[in-house]
TORPA-373730 format. One line per 4 residues: number of its first residue (from 0); for each residue z, x, y of N, C-alpha, C. Coordinates in nm, 2 decimals. Each point is the difference from the previous one (the first is absolute). Layout:
<atoms>
NUM	Z,X,Y,Z,X,Y,Z,X,Y; ...
</atoms>
This chain:
<atoms>
0	19.21,13.05,15.14,-0.13,0.02,-0.04,-0.01,0.03,-0.15; 0.09,0.08,-0.05,0.00,0.03,-0.14,0.02,-0.13,-0.08; 0.09,-0.09,0.05,0.03,-0.12,-0.07,-0.13,-0.09,-0.01; -0.08,-0.01,0.11,-0.12,-0.07,0.01,-0.10,0.06,-0.10
4	-0.01,0.13,0.00,-0.09,0.06,-0.10,0.04,-0.02,-0.14; 0.13,0.00,-0.03,0.05,-0.03,-0.14,-0.04,-0.15,-0.03; 0.02,-0.09,0.09,-0.03,-0.14,-0.03,-0.15,-0.02,-0.03; -0.09,0.07,0.08,-0.14,-0.01,-0.02,-0.04,0.06,-0.13
8	0.06,0.11,-0.04,-0.03,0.06,-0.13,0.04,-0.09,-0.11; 0.12,-0.06,0.01,0.05,-0.09,-0.10,-0.09,-0.12,-0.02; -0.05,-0.05,0.12,-0.09,-0.12,-0.01,-0.13,0.04,-0.07; -0.05,0.12,0.04,-0.13,0.04,-0.06,0.02,0.02,-0.15
12	0.11,0.05,-0.05,0.02,0.03,-0.14,0.01,-0.14,-0.07; 0.07,-0.09,0.05,0.02,-0.13,-0.06,-0.14,-0.07,0.00; -0.07,0.00,0.10,-0.13,-0.06,0.01,-0.10,0.06,-0.10; 0.01,0.13,-0.02,-0.09,0.07,-0.09,0.03,-0.04,-0.15
16	0.12,-0.04,-0.03,0.03,-0.04,-0.13,-0.02,-0.14,-0.03; -0.04,-0.08,0.09,-0.03,-0.14,-0.02,-0.13,-0.02,-0.07; 0.00,-0.07,-0.11,-0.13,-0.02,-0.07,-0.10,-0.08,0.09; -0.12,0.03,-0.01,-0.10,-0.07,0.08,-0.11,-0.04,-0.10
20	-0.06,-0.12,0.03,-0.10,-0.06,-0.08,-0.14,0.02,0.07; -0.10,0.02,-0.08,-0.13,0.01,0.05,-0.06,-0.15,0.01; -0.01,-0.05,0.12,-0.04,-0.14,0.01,-0.14,-0.03,-0.06; -0.08,0.10,-0.01,-0.14,-0.01,-0.06,0.01,-0.01,-0.15
24	0.11,0.05,-0.06,0.00,0.00,-0.15,0.15,-0.03,-0.04; 0.04,-0.12,0.03,0.14,-0.05,-0.03,0.03,0.00,-0.15; -0.10,-0.01,-0.09,0.03,0.00,-0.14,0.06,0.13,-0.05; -0.02,0.11,0.07,0.06,0.12,-0.04,0.15,-0.01,-0.01
28	0.06,-0.08,0.09,0.14,-0.02,0.01,0.06,-0.07,-0.13; -0.08,-0.07,-0.07,0.04,-0.07,-0.12,-0.02,0.07,-0.13; -0.08,0.11,0.00,-0.04,0.06,-0.12,0.12,0.08,-0.06; 0.00,0.01,-0.13,0.10,0.08,-0.07,0.09,-0.08,-0.10
32	0.10,0.07,-0.04,0.10,-0.06,-0.10,0.11,-0.07,0.07; 0.04,-0.11,-0.05,0.10,-0.09,0.05,0.09,-0.04,-0.11; 0.13,-0.02,0.03,0.09,-0.07,-0.09,0.02,-0.14,0.05; -0.04,-0.10,-0.09,0.01,-0.14,0.03,0.13,-0.05,-0.05
36	0.07,-0.07,0.10,0.13,-0.06,-0.03,-0.02,-0.15,0.02; -0.02,-0.08,-0.11,-0.01,-0.14,0.01,0.14,-0.06,0.02; 0.02,-0.08,0.10,0.13,-0.06,0.03,-0.01,-0.16,-0.01; -0.12,-0.06,-0.01,-0.01,-0.14,-0.02,-0.11,-0.02,-0.10
40	0.01,-0.10,-0.08,-0.11,-0.03,-0.10,0.07,-0.02,-0.14; -0.08,-0.04,-0.09,0.05,-0.04,-0.14,0.06,0.12,-0.07; -0.05,0.12,0.03,0.05,0.12,-0.07,0.09,0.09,0.08; 0.03,-0.04,0.12,0.09,0.08,0.09,0.14,-0.01,-0.04
44	0.08,0.11,0.02,-0.05,0.12,0.06,-0.06,0.09,-0.11; -0.11,0.07,0.05,-0.06,0.11,-0.09,-0.06,0.10,0.09; -0.01,0.12,-0.05,-0.05,0.12,0.07,-0.10,0.07,-0.08; -0.11,0.04,0.06,-0.11,0.07,-0.08,-0.09,0.07,0.10
48	-0.09,0.08,-0.05,-0.09,0.08,0.09,-0.13,-0.07,0.02; -0.05,0.02,0.12,-0.13,-0.06,0.05,-0.07,0.12,0.07; -0.13,0.00,-0.02,-0.09,0.10,0.07,-0.10,-0.08,0.08; -0.02,0.05,0.12,-0.11,-0.06,0.08,-0.10,0.11,0.03
52	-0.13,-0.03,-0.04,-0.11,0.10,0.00,-0.11,-0.05,0.10; -0.07,0.09,0.06,-0.12,-0.03,0.08,-0.10,-0.05,-0.10; -0.08,-0.09,0.05,-0.12,-0.05,-0.08,-0.12,-0.01,0.09; -0.09,0.09,-0.03,-0.12,0.01,0.09,0.04,0.04,0.14
56	-0.08,-0.05,0.09,0.02,0.04,0.14,0.06,-0.12,0.08; 0.05,0.02,0.11,0.05,-0.11,0.08,0.15,-0.04,-0.03; 0.02,-0.12,-0.02,0.13,-0.06,-0.01,0.05,-0.03,-0.14; -0.09,0.01,-0.10,0.03,-0.04,-0.14,0.10,0.09,-0.07
60	0.08,-0.06,-0.08,0.10,0.07,-0.08,0.01,-0.06,-0.14; 0.06,0.08,-0.09,0.03,-0.05,-0.13,0.16,0.01,-0.01; 0.06,-0.10,-0.06,0.14,0.00,-0.02,0.03,0.00,-0.15; 0.06,0.11,-0.04,0.02,0.02,-0.15,0.14,-0.03,-0.04
64	0.02,-0.08,-0.10,0.13,-0.02,-0.06,0.09,-0.11,0.06; -0.05,-0.08,0.10,0.08,-0.10,0.06,0.04,-0.10,-0.11; 0.11,-0.07,0.03,0.06,-0.10,-0.09,0.05,0.06,-0.13; 0.02,0.13,0.00,0.05,0.07,-0.11,-0.09,-0.01,-0.13
68	-0.13,0.00,0.03,-0.10,-0.02,-0.11,-0.06,0.13,-0.04; 0.04,0.12,0.05,-0.04,0.13,-0.05,-0.13,0.05,0.07; -0.04,0.12,-0.04,-0.10,0.07,0.07,-0.14,-0.05,-0.03; -0.02,-0.09,-0.09,-0.13,-0.06,-0.03,-0.02,-0.13,0.08
72	0.10,-0.05,0.08,0.00,-0.12,0.08,-0.04,0.04,0.14; -0.13,-0.02,0.03,-0.05,0.05,0.13,-0.05,-0.12,0.08; 0.05,-0.01,0.12,-0.04,-0.11,0.09,-0.07,0.06,0.12; -0.09,-0.08,0.06,-0.08,0.05,0.11,0.07,-0.06,0.13
76	-0.01,0.07,0.11,0.05,-0.05,0.12,-0.06,0.07,0.12; 0.05,-0.02,0.12,-0.05,0.07,0.11,0.11,0.01,0.11; -0.02,0.09,0.09,0.10,0.02,0.11,-0.06,-0.04,0.13; 0.08,-0.07,0.08,-0.05,-0.03,0.13,0.12,0.03,0.09
80	0.00,0.10,0.08,0.11,0.04,0.08,0.12,0.05,-0.08; 0.11,-0.07,0.01,0.12,0.03,-0.07,0.02,-0.10,-0.12; -0.10,-0.07,-0.03,0.01,-0.10,-0.11,-0.09,0.03,-0.12; 0.06,-0.01,-0.11,-0.07,0.02,-0.13,-0.02,-0.14,-0.06
84	-0.13,-0.03,-0.02,-0.04,-0.13,-0.06,-0.04,0.02,-0.14; 0.06,-0.08,-0.09,-0.05,0.00,-0.14,-0.08,-0.13,-0.02; -0.13,0.03,-0.02,-0.09,-0.11,-0.02,0.04,-0.09,-0.12; -0.01,-0.13,0.01,0.04,-0.09,-0.11,-0.11,0.03,-0.11
88	0.05,0.03,-0.12,-0.09,0.04,-0.11,0.07,-0.02,-0.13; -0.08,0.00,-0.11,0.06,-0.01,-0.13,-0.02,0.13,-0.07; 0.11,0.06,-0.05,0.00,0.12,-0.07,0.09,-0.01,-0.12; -0.05,0.03,-0.12,0.08,-0.01,-0.12,0.07,-0.13,-0.02
92	-0.06,-0.11,0.04,0.06,-0.13,-0.02,0.09,-0.05,0.12; 0.02,0.08,0.09,0.09,-0.03,0.12,-0.09,-0.03,0.12; 0.02,-0.11,0.06,-0.06,-0.03,0.13,0.10,0.04,0.11; -0.04,0.10,0.08,0.10,0.07,0.08,-0.06,0.02,0.14
96	0.08,-0.01,0.10,-0.04,0.03,0.14,0.11,0.00,0.09; -0.01,0.07,0.12,0.11,0.00,0.09,-0.03,0.10,0.12; 0.11,0.04,0.06,-0.01,0.10,0.11,0.13,0.06,0.03; -0.01,0.12,0.08,0.12,0.07,0.03,-0.02,0.08,0.13
100	0.11,0.02,0.07,0.00,0.07,0.13,0.07,0.14,-0.01; -0.07,0.10,0.05,0.05,0.14,0.00,0.10,0.01,0.12; 0.12,0.06,-0.03,0.10,0.03,0.10,-0.05,0.11,0.10; 0.05,0.00,0.12,-0.03,0.10,0.10,0.03,0.14,-0.05
104	0.09,0.02,-0.09,0.04,0.13,-0.06,-0.10,0.04,-0.11; -0.09,-0.08,-0.04,-0.11,0.03,-0.10,0.06,0.02,-0.14; 0.13,-0.03,-0.02,0.06,0.02,-0.13,0.04,-0.12,-0.08; -0.04,-0.12,0.06,0.04,-0.13,-0.07,-0.11,-0.10,0.03
108	-0.03,-0.08,-0.10,-0.09,-0.12,0.01,0.08,-0.12,-0.05; 0.01,-0.10,0.08,0.06,-0.13,-0.04,-0.11,-0.08,-0.05; 0.00,-0.04,-0.13,-0.11,-0.06,-0.07,0.04,-0.14,-0.05; -0.09,-0.09,0.01,0.02,-0.13,-0.06,-0.13,-0.03,-0.08
112	0.01,-0.05,-0.12,-0.12,-0.04,-0.08,0.04,-0.10,-0.10; -0.10,-0.07,-0.04,0.01,-0.11,-0.10,-0.08,0.05,-0.13; 0.07,-0.02,-0.11,-0.06,0.03,-0.13,0.01,-0.12,-0.09; -0.11,-0.04,-0.06,-0.01,-0.11,-0.09,-0.07,0.03,-0.13
116	0.06,-0.01,-0.11,-0.06,0.03,-0.13,-0.04,-0.13,-0.07; 0.00,-0.11,0.08,-0.04,-0.13,-0.06,0.12,-0.09,-0.03; 0.12,0.06,0.00,0.12,-0.08,-0.03,0.07,-0.04,0.13; -0.05,0.04,0.12,0.06,-0.03,0.12,0.01,0.12,0.09
120	0.01,-0.02,0.13,0.00,0.10,0.10,0.14,0.07,0.01; -0.01,0.14,0.00,0.12,0.08,0.03,-0.02,0.05,0.14; 0.09,-0.04,0.09,-0.01,0.05,0.14,0.09,0.12,0.01; -0.06,0.11,0.03,0.08,0.13,-0.01,0.01,0.06,0.14
124	0.11,0.05,0.03,0.03,0.08,0.12,0.05,0.14,-0.05; -0.06,0.10,0.07,0.04,0.14,-0.05,-0.01,0.09,0.12; 0.07,0.11,-0.01,-0.01,0.11,0.09,-0.05,0.12,-0.07; -0.11,0.06,0.05,-0.06,0.13,-0.05,0.06,0.11,0.08
128	0.05,0.10,-0.06,0.06,0.12,0.07,-0.06,0.12,-0.05; -0.02,0.10,0.09,-0.05,0.13,-0.03,0.11,0.09,-0.05
</atoms>
């Protein structure tokens, strides 16, 4: 009986430590500071900081600093479930758009995007880590 109780307590403790997402507000899981590690693309490998901020209500977000362009480079996007979508848009001479998926652990986003400054497309793959 003691062994069964110990197993139940262990299961409860492990389950209590598992991150859970609010399905009504999935964008909360994406917000915050991330370290972007580009592993494919014209400038890969490179590592830099990215911040994802809430924008208004609902699913909208702002992605700050992507493509190693600094804190004044702000892209708009939105979250749907576990996917971050970067609307195709032109910012500071770059036509950029893509998407990424959030890992079940909420600490990693696998991101693919295309950036084009007029000289040709750069197809980038990156991992964002907390």
